[in-house]
C-alpha positions in Angstrom: 210.9 -39.7 54.2 209.7 -41.8 51.4 206.7 -40.9 49.3 204.4 -43.5 50.7 204.9 -42.3 54.3 204.4 -38.7 53.2 201.2 -39.7 51.3 199.9 -41.5 54.4 200.7 -38.5 56.7 199.0 -36.1 54.3 196.0 -38.3 54.1 195.7 -38.4 57.9 196.1 -34.6 58.1 193.5 -34.1 55.4 191.1 -36.5 57.1 191.3 -34.6 60.4 190.3 -31.4 58.6 187.4 -32.9 56.7 184.0 -31.4 57.7 181.7 -33.8 59.5 178.9 -32.7 57.1 180.8 -34.2 54.1 180.4 -37.9 55.3 177.8 -40.0 53.5 176.0 -40.9 56.7 175.3 -37.3 57.6 172.0 -37.3 55.6 170.6 -40.1 57.8 170.8 -38.0 61.0 168.2 -35.7 62.4 169.0 -32.2 63.7 169.5 -33.3 67.3 171.9 -36.0 66.2 173.8 -33.7 63.9 174.4 -31.3 66.8 175.7 -34.0 69.1 177.8 -35.8 66.5 179.4 -32.6 65.4 180.3 -31.8 69.0 181.9 -35.2 69.6 183.7 -35.0 66.2 185.4 -31.8 67.3 186.9 -33.8 70.3 188.3 -36.5 68.0 185.5 -39.1 68.1 185.0 -41.0 64.9 181.8 -42.6 63.6 182.0 -46.4 63.7 178.6 -46.8 62.1 175.0 -45.6 62.0 172.4 -48.2 62.7 169.1 -47.5 61.0 165.9 -49.4 61.7 162.7 -48.3 60.1 162.8 -44.5 60.4 165.1 -44.4 63.5 168.9 -44.2 63.7 171.5 -44.6 66.4 175.0 -43.4 65.9 178.0 -45.3 67.4 181.2 -43.3 67.8 184.6 -44.2 69.2 187.6 -42.5 70.6 190.7 -44.4 71.8 188.6 -47.6 72.3 185.8 -45.8 74.2 182.4 -46.1 72.5 179.5 -43.7 72.8 176.1 -43.6 71.2 173.9 -40.8 70.1 170.2 -41.6 70.1 167.3 -40.0 68.2 167.0 -37.2 70.7 170.7 -36.3 70.4 171.4 -37.8 73.8 175.0 -38.9 74.2 175.4 -42.1 76.2 179.0 -42.4 77.3 178.4 -45.9 78.8 176.2 -47.6 76.3 174.8 -51.1 77.0 175.6 -52.5 73.6 177.9 -55.3 72.4 179.9 -54.6 69.3 181.7 -57.1 67.1 185.4 -56.6 67.0 187.0 -56.3 63.6 189.6 -58.9 62.9 
């Protein structure tokens, strides 16, 4: 195994064990959102982005192409009615 493959594998392992609280966007979430996001994070969901408007925020997470949102009350919507731009 060459060094670049080993480095990539180690980075992926390290990323999986990173605490959800260590991400920059964590400070933008309220207590209810933090609870829901950390629960989803344990199942493998990743944050796509946090949308902030005025003093409200909505978290968009994804796992294997399935998007979910977490609203201000910490409610997890597994079938959100949102349209996301696809990365190129």
